C-alpha positions as CSV (number, residue, x, y, z in Angstrom):
1,M,-93.0,71.1,72.2
2,E,-91.8,72.8,69.1
3,T,-89.6,70.9,66.7
4,A,-86.6,72.5,65.2
5,K,-87.1,73.9,61.7
6,K,-85.6,71.5,59.2
7,Q,-82.8,72.8,57.1
8,R,-83.5,72.9,53.4
9,L,-81.5,70.6,51.1
10,L,-80.5,71.7,47.6
11,T,-78.3,70.2,44.9
12,G,-75.4,72.3,43.6
13,N,-77.1,73.3,40.4
14,K,-80.3,74.5,42.2
15,A,-78.2,76.5,44.7
16,M,-76.4,78.3,41.8
17,A,-79.7,79.0,39.9
18,E,-81.3,80.3,43.1
19,A,-78.4,82.7,43.7
20,I,-78.7,84.1,40.2
21,A,-82.5,84.4,40.5
22,L,-82.3,86.3,43.7
23,E,-79.8,88.8,42.3
24,M,-81.9,89.2,39.1
25,E,-84.9,90.0,41.2
26,K,-82.9,92.6,43.1
27,N,-81.1,94.2,40.2
28,D,-82.4,94.7,36.7
29,D,-78.9,95.0,35.4
30,V,-78.2,91.3,36.0
31,F,-78.8,89.1,33.0
32,V,-77.6,85.7,31.7
33,L,-76.4,84.7,28.3
34,G,-74.9,81.6,26.7
35,E,-75.6,78.4,24.9
36,D,-78.6,76.5,26.2
37,V,-79.0,78.6,29.3
38,G,-82.7,79.4,28.5
39,K,-85.2,76.7,27.7
40,Y,-82.8,73.9,28.6
41,G,-81.7,75.6,31.8
42,G,-78.0,75.0,31.1
43,I,-76.8,71.5,30.3
44,F,-75.5,71.2,33.9
45,G,-78.6,72.9,35.4
46,S,-76.9,76.2,36.4
47,T,-79.7,78.4,35.0
48,E,-82.6,76.0,35.6
49,G,-86.0,77.8,35.8
50,L,-84.6,81.3,35.1
51,L,-86.2,81.7,31.6
52,D,-89.7,81.1,33.0
53,K,-89.1,83.7,35.7
54,F,-87.4,86.5,33.8
55,G,-88.1,85.9,30.1
56,P,-85.9,85.8,27.0
57,E,-84.7,89.4,27.2
58,R,-82.8,88.6,30.5
59,V,-82.0,84.9,29.9
60,M,-80.7,84.7,26.4
61,D,-79.9,81.6,24.4
62,T,-77.0,82.5,22.1
63,P,-75.6,81.0,18.9
64,I,-72.6,78.7,19.2
65,S,-70.2,81.6,19.1
66,E,-68.3,82.1,22.4
67,T,-66.3,85.0,21.1
68,A,-69.5,86.9,20.2
69,F,-71.5,86.4,23.4
70,I,-68.6,86.8,25.8
71,G,-67.7,89.9,23.9
72,A,-71.3,91.1,24.2
73,A,-71.1,90.5,28.0
74,I,-67.8,92.5,28.2
75,G,-69.4,95.4,26.4
76,A,-72.5,95.3,28.7
77,A,-70.3,95.1,31.8
78,A,-68.2,98.1,30.6
79,E,-71.5,100.1,30.4
80,G,-72.5,99.2,33.9
81,M,-74.6,96.1,33.6
82,R,-73.8,92.8,35.4
83,P,-73.9,90.0,32.9
84,I,-73.4,86.3,33.7
85,A,-72.0,84.5,30.6
86,E,-71.8,80.8,30.6
87,L,-68.9,79.1,28.7
88,M,-70.5,75.7,28.5
89,F,-67.2,73.7,29.1
90,V,-64.0,75.3,30.3
91,D,-62.3,73.3,27.5
92,F,-63.8,75.7,25.0
93,Y,-61.8,78.6,26.3
94,G,-59.5,78.3,23.3
95,V,-62.0,79.8,20.9
96,C,-62.6,82.9,23.0
97,M,-59.5,83.5,25.0
98,D,-58.8,86.8,23.3
99,Q,-62.1,88.2,24.7
100,I,-61.5,86.7,28.1
101,Y,-57.9,87.6,28.7
102,N,-57.2,90.6,26.4
103,H,-60.4,92.3,27.1
104,M,-62.4,91.1,30.1
105,A,-59.3,90.8,32.4
106,K,-57.3,93.8,31.1
107,I,-59.8,96.6,30.4
108,P,-60.0,97.7,34.1
109,Y,-56.2,97.9,34.3
110,M,-55.7,99.5,30.9
111,S,-58.3,102.2,31.7
112,G,-56.6,103.1,35.0
113,G,-59.6,101.7,36.9
114,N,-62.0,104.1,35.1
115,V,-63.9,101.2,33.5
116,K,-65.2,98.5,35.8
117,M,-65.9,95.0,34.6
118,P,-68.6,93.6,36.9
119,M,-69.3,90.3,35.0
120,V,-69.2,86.6,35.8
121,L,-67.9,84.1,33.4
122,M,-69.2,80.8,34.7
123,T,-68.0,77.5,33.3
124,A,-68.2,73.7,33.9
125,V,-65.1,71.8,34.8
126,G,-64.1,68.3,35.7
127,G,-64.2,64.8,34.4
128,E,-64.7,61.2,35.6
129,Y,-67.7,60.6,33.5
130,N,-65.9,59.6,30.3
131,D,-66.3,62.7,28.2
132,A,-62.7,62.5,26.9
133,A,-60.0,65.0,26.3
134,Q,-61.9,68.0,25.1
135,H,-64.7,68.0,27.7
136,S,-63.1,66.8,31.0
137,Q,-60.5,69.3,32.1
138,T,-60.5,71.7,35.1
139,L,-57.8,74.1,33.9
140,Y,-57.9,76.0,37.2
141,A,-54.3,77.1,36.8
142,T,-54.7,78.3,33.2
143,F,-57.0,81.1,34.5
144,A,-55.4,81.6,37.9
145,H,-52.0,82.3,36.1
146,L,-53.4,85.3,34.2
147,P,-53.7,88.5,36.2
148,G,-56.9,90.7,36.2
149,M,-59.5,88.0,37.0
150,K,-60.8,86.5,40.2
151,V,-61.0,82.7,39.9
152,V,-63.2,80.7,42.2
153,A,-64.2,77.0,42.4
154,P,-66.7,76.3,45.2
155,T,-67.4,72.7,46.4
156,T,-70.6,72.6,48.4
157,P,-74.1,73.8,47.5
158,H,-73.9,76.3,50.3
159,D,-70.7,77.8,48.9
160,L,-72.0,77.6,45.3
161,K,-74.9,79.9,46.2
162,G,-73.0,82.2,48.5
163,M,-70.0,82.6,46.2
164,M,-72.2,83.1,43.1
165,T,-73.9,86.0,45.0
166,S,-70.5,87.5,45.8
167,A,-69.3,87.1,42.3
168,I,-72.4,88.8,40.8
169,R,-72.0,91.7,43.2
170,D,-68.2,92.1,42.6
171,D,-67.0,95.0,40.4
172,D,-64.2,92.8,39.0
173,P,-64.5,90.0,36.5
174,V,-64.9,86.7,38.1
175,V,-64.3,83.3,36.5
176,F,-66.7,81.0,38.4
177,M,-65.9,77.3,37.9
178,F,-68.5,74.8,38.9
179,H,-67.8,71.1,38.9
180,K,-70.2,68.9,36.9
181,T,-70.1,66.0,39.4
182,L,-71.1,68.4,42.2
183,Q,-74.1,69.8,40.4
184,G,-76.3,66.8,41.6
185,L,-77.8,66.0,38.2
186,G,-79.8,62.9,37.9
187,W,-78.1,61.7,34.7
188,M,-74.8,61.6,36.4
189,D,-73.7,59.5,39.4
190,Q,-75.1,61.7,42.2
191,L,-72.8,62.1,45.2
192,D,-73.8,62.9,48.8
193,A,-71.5,65.9,48.5
194,S,-73.6,67.4,45.7
195,V,-76.5,67.9,48.1
196,G,-76.4,70.2,51.1
197,H,-78.1,72.7,53.4
198,V,-78.8,76.0,51.7
199,P,-80.7,78.9,53.3
200,E,-83.5,80.4,51.2
201,E,-82.5,84.0,51.6
202,A,-79.6,85.7,49.8
203,Y,-76.3,85.5,51.5
204,T,-72.6,85.9,50.5
205,V,-69.6,83.7,51.0
206,P,-66.4,85.8,50.6
207,L,-64.2,85.3,47.5
208,G,-60.6,84.6,48.4
209,K,-61.1,82.7,51.6
210,A,-60.4,79.0,52.1
211,K,-62.3,76.8,54.5
212,V,-61.0,74.2,56.9
213,A,-63.4,71.4,56.0
214,R,-62.0,69.1,58.6
215,E,-59.6,69.9,61.5
216,G,-56.6,67.7,62.2
217,A,-53.1,67.6,63.6
218,D,-51.0,65.1,61.6
219,V,-51.2,66.1,57.9
220,T,-52.6,69.0,55.9
221,I,-54.4,68.2,52.7
222,V,-55.2,71.1,50.4
223,G,-57.8,70.3,47.7
224,I,-60.5,71.9,45.6
225,Q,-63.9,70.7,44.5
226,M,-63.8,66.9,43.9
227,M,-60.4,66.6,45.4
228,T,-61.7,68.1,48.7
229,V,-64.5,65.5,48.6
230,Y,-61.9,62.7,48.1
231,A,-59.6,64.1,50.7
232,L,-62.5,64.0,53.3
233,E,-63.2,60.4,52.3
234,A,-59.6,59.5,52.8
235,A,-59.4,61.4,56.1
236,E,-62.4,59.3,57.4
237,R,-60.5,56.1,56.5
238,L,-57.2,57.3,58.0
239,A,-59.0,58.4,61.2
240,K,-59.9,54.8,61.9
241,E,-56.1,54.1,62.0
242,G,-55.4,57.0,64.4
243,I,-54.2,59.4,61.7
244,N,-55.7,62.9,62.2
245,V,-55.9,64.8,58.8
246,E,-56.7,68.4,58.3
247,V,-58.5,69.1,55.0
248,I,-58.6,72.6,53.5
249,D,-61.1,73.3,50.8
250,L,-59.4,76.0,48.8
251,R,-62.6,77.4,47.2
252,S,-60.7,80.3,45.6
253,L,-57.5,80.4,43.5
254,V,-57.5,84.1,43.0
255,P,-57.3,85.6,45.5
256,L,-55.4,82.7,47.2
257,D,-55.8,82.4,50.9
258,K,-52.2,81.8,51.8
259,E,-52.7,82.4,55.6
260,T,-55.2,79.5,56.1
261,I,-52.8,77.1,54.3
262,L,-49.7,78.3,56.2
263,E,-51.5,78.3,59.6
264,S,-52.5,74.7,59.0
265,V,-49.0,73.6,57.9
266,R,-47.5,75.2,60.9
267,K,-49.8,73.0,63.0
268,T,-49.5,69.7,61.2
269,H,-45.9,70.0,59.8
270,R,-46.9,68.0,56.7
271,L,-48.5,69.0,53.4
272,L,-50.2,67.1,50.6
273,V,-51.7,69.1,47.7
274,V,-54.3,67.4,45.5
275,D,-55.5,68.7,42.2
276,E,-57.7,67.5,39.3
277,D,-55.7,69.8,36.9
278,Y,-52.4,68.8,35.3
279,L,-49.3,68.4,37.5
280,S,-46.8,70.6,35.8
281,Y,-46.9,74.4,36.4
282,G,-50.2,74.1,38.2
283,M,-52.0,74.7,41.5
284,T,-50.0,72.0,43.3
285,A,-46.8,73.7,42.4
286,E,-48.0,77.2,43.4
287,I,-49.2,76.1,46.8
288,S,-46.0,74.1,47.4
289,A,-43.9,77.1,46.5
290,V,-45.9,79.3,48.9
291,V,-45.3,76.9,51.7
292,A,-41.6,76.3,50.8
293,E,-41.0,80.0,50.8
294,E,-42.8,80.9,54.0
295,A,-43.0,77.8,56.1
296,L,-40.2,75.5,55.0
297,Y,-38.7,75.1,58.5
298,D,-42.1,74.1,59.9
299,L,-42.2,71.0,57.7
300,D,-41.2,67.6,59.1
301,A,-41.4,65.9,55.7
302,P,-41.1,66.8,52.0
303,I,-44.3,68.3,50.4
304,K,-46.2,65.7,48.3
305,R,-48.3,66.5,45.3
306,L,-51.1,64.5,43.6
307,A,-52.5,65.6,40.2
308,I,-53.2,64.5,36.7
309,P,-50.1,63.5,34.9
310,D,-49.3,65.6,31.8
311,V,-51.5,63.7,29.4
312,P,-54.9,64.6,27.9
313,I,-57.8,63.1,29.9
314,P,-58.5,59.6,28.4
315,Y,-61.9,58.5,27.2
316,S,-61.4,55.0,28.5
317,R,-63.0,54.6,32.0
318,P,-60.0,52.5,33.4
319,L,-57.5,55.0,32.0
320,E,-59.4,58.0,33.2
321,Q,-59.6,56.5,36.7
322,F,-55.9,55.8,36.5
323,V,-54.9,59.4,35.9
324,V,-57.4,61.2,38.1
325,P,-56.5,61.4,41.9
326,S,-58.9,59.4,44.1
327,A,-59.7,58.8,47.8
328,D,-57.5,55.7,47.6
329,K,-54.6,57.5,46.1
330,I,-54.8,60.2,48.7
331,Y,-55.0,57.6,51.5
332,E,-51.8,55.9,50.1
333,A,-50.0,59.2,49.8
334,V,-50.7,60.2,53.4
335,K,-49.5,56.8,54.6
336,E,-46.3,57.1,52.6
337,M,-45.7,60.6,54.1
338,L,-46.0,59.3,57.6
339,E,-43.8,56.3,57.0
340,E,-41.1,58.5,55.5
């Protein structure tokens, strides 16, 4: 009797690196550049093994000059190549935002669509490992607010590989945010969520499509990356008390999959939005506004939001844990909604 073929398990970082490698094998125009992406393999492992396979002409370690190498990637993309530039931490966007927003995002529009910009700007986001205020942000909403760029933030290794493949093949600029905690690195606290089944072959996961990570009927929780992980943990706990939670993994901020959110809210009649970004003017406000505008009368309770209060991310472990939403905080928020 034949046994079923075992599904292959990969960490998030290996899934990303595999997606890039497969596209580099397929298309000579795909190349990678950034700080420590070569010999080191990216400090979060996103380019691990690529230098050995493709050499220094296609996997280029750059000086610490984000404006220069992101600008070089923009020029290459305008000429028809498909660069992948890594901005090591999203927090460093301040030194190169002119290149990102005034050039990468706007050139296709300002050229009337005559100049395409098929490039990926990948960057590490997230905290909870005590790296303080300049290395711990997500800043999802900062990029999603600015038109001209697709902005994605996959959670699972399967989606990291599939959405990276889609991003590389896309003719528009894509900001690809990967969460450090979900890379599965040995020097960080490894989570079960950072390891998952990933097919060997190339495949795509569409940009701009959310995923129902858990079906439910009582409350909808919309999260992204680590907040999806925590929402699923809270949902397991709530299920033991007879509370059936639906969890939506947003995956993509631009385009935003409004329909999946609205369909869920019309079923559960309650909405909790959870974000590792700052509370004011952020993703939680945008999704709340969409639901208030298009499904207000489907709600049985006020919308509730959980996000980081408007303070820099603290270095202190207890203070960082205090400001970042957690599975416990999500559990308590759902209980409060149902009691109200």
